[in-house]
N, C-alpha and C positions, 0 to 999 in steps of 0.2 A: 134610458140613459141620456137621450138627447134633450129631454125636458129640463133636467137640472142644469145642463150646459147652456141651454137657451136662456134660462133665468140668470145664470151666472154672467153670461155675456151682456145681457141687458143691464144688470146691476153694475158691472164693470164700466160699461160705457157711460151710464149716468153718473157714477162716482167720479170717473175721470173728467167728465164735463163740469161737474160741480167744483172739483179741485182746481181745474184750470180757470173757471170763472172767478173763483175766489182770488186767484193770483192776479187777475186783471182789474179787480175792483179797487177803489180808493179806500184805504183803511184809516188814514189820518191826513189832515190838512193843517197847514200852519203858515203864518207869515214870519219872515225872518229879515232882520236888518243888520248891517254892519256899521252904521253910523256914517258911512261915506257916500253911499249911493241910495237909489230907490230901494224900498223893501222888495223882497222876493217872496213870491207865493210858492210853497212847496207842497207836493202831494206824495204820500207814501202809499205805494200799491202793495197788495198782498204778496207779490213776488219779491218786493224789497224786504218786507218783514219776515216772510217765510219762503225762501227760495226752494226749499225742499218740496213745497207743495207742487211746484211746476214739474219737478222730476217724478214725483209720485203720481201726478195726473197722467203723465206720459207712460209710466209703468202700468197703470191700470188699463189704459187703452191698448197697450201692447200685449197685455195678458189675454185679450179676447181671442186672437188666433192661437195663442199658446194653449188655451184650454181645449181647443178642438184638435190640436196636433199632438198633444201629449197623452200618454196613458200610463197606468201603473204608478210606480213610485215617482216618475217625473211629474205626473199630474198632481200628486200630493205635494211635491216641492213647489209647484206653481201656486197651489192653494196656500202654502205657508208663506210664500213671498207676497201674495195678495193680502194675507192677514197682517203681515208686518207693515205693508204700505198703509193699511187701514189704521193701524196703531199710530204710525207716524202722522197721519192726517188728523187723527183725534187729538194727539198731543199738540200739534200746531194750533188747531182751533181753540182747544182748551187753554193754552198758554195766552192767547190773545184775549179770550173772554174773561179769564181770571186775574190777569195782571194789567193794570193801567200803565201804558208807556209814558215815560216822562219826556220833556222837551229835548233833553240832551240825547236820549236814545233816538228820537225822531230825526234830530239833526245829523246823527251818525248814519242813519239809514238813508237819508237824502243826500249824503256825501257833501254836506256843507262845510266850508272851511271853518276853523275854530273861532275866527273873529266874529262870526254871525251869532246873534242872539235870537232865539225863537220866541215869538209872541203869538198869542191867540191860537193855541193848539186845540184842534177839534178832532176827536177820535170817534169813529163809528164802530159800534160793537156788532152790528148785524153781519158784516162780512165774515166774522170769525165763526159764525154758525155754518157757513158753507163747507169748510174743511171737516167740521165735525160730522155733518151729514154725509159727506163723501167717505169719511172713515167708517161710518156705520154701514153704508152700502157696500164698501169693500169687504168688511168683516162678514156681512151676510153672503156676499158672492163667494167668499172662501168656503163657507159652509156648503153651498151648492156644488162647488167644485169637488169638495171632499165626498159629497153624496154621489156624484157622478163617478169618482174614482173607485168608490166601493162597489158601485153597481156595474162597472165596466167589465165586460167579459172578453174584451180583446176582439181582434178580427177573427173571422171564421177560418176554418182549416184550409179553405181553398186559397188563402193568401200565404200559406206556409211554403217554405222553400222545399225543393224536392228532397233534400237531405232530412228535413224535419218530418216529411211524410213517411219516409222509410223507418223512422224511429217510433212511429205509432204502433200500438199492439196489433198483432196479426188479425185478431177477431174483428177489430174495428174496421180494418181495411177490407176484410172479406164481406162485412155487412154493406159497405159502400159498393163493393163490386157486385153484390147480388142486387142492390137497388138499381145500379146502372144496367143490369141485365134484365130488369123488369120484374124481378121477384120481390116479394114482401118478406123481409127478414124477421118480422114479428110473428109470423105464422108458424 
């Protein structure tokens, strides 16, 4: 059970790091002027284009302790949440890779006043691959979390409450009592 959780936590950390790195890289650069003063050089970061990537990066990193703390249906819910985060990251990266942003969109993202005209727009496509990779890692991590949820047997009976111990069948309790007395109940 621990091996799938270890792989899932490693994939979640890598996916979160890639998603955060994509939010800090420059996705577009441009020069803008308003005809009154000196031209301004603007940069659009991944966090400007896709602010959801920052939140999803934090979600993936926060899911690491959650996969170790949860069990049963809550672990499956964590897997579903991680899978949804992966889909969100895939969508963010694919949107950047498939659609060329125009100058007006870059000006809005850079919060330029309307009087500015954008000249010499340069976009970089490579940073869009980072959220795609993070999304794929998150999807794979959710598979490992589901495998761990299926294989989880829960904690042993020694962690049961005293009331739960009384609800166990009498023959199971008597076998443990014989073991404690030094007898072998299999003979």
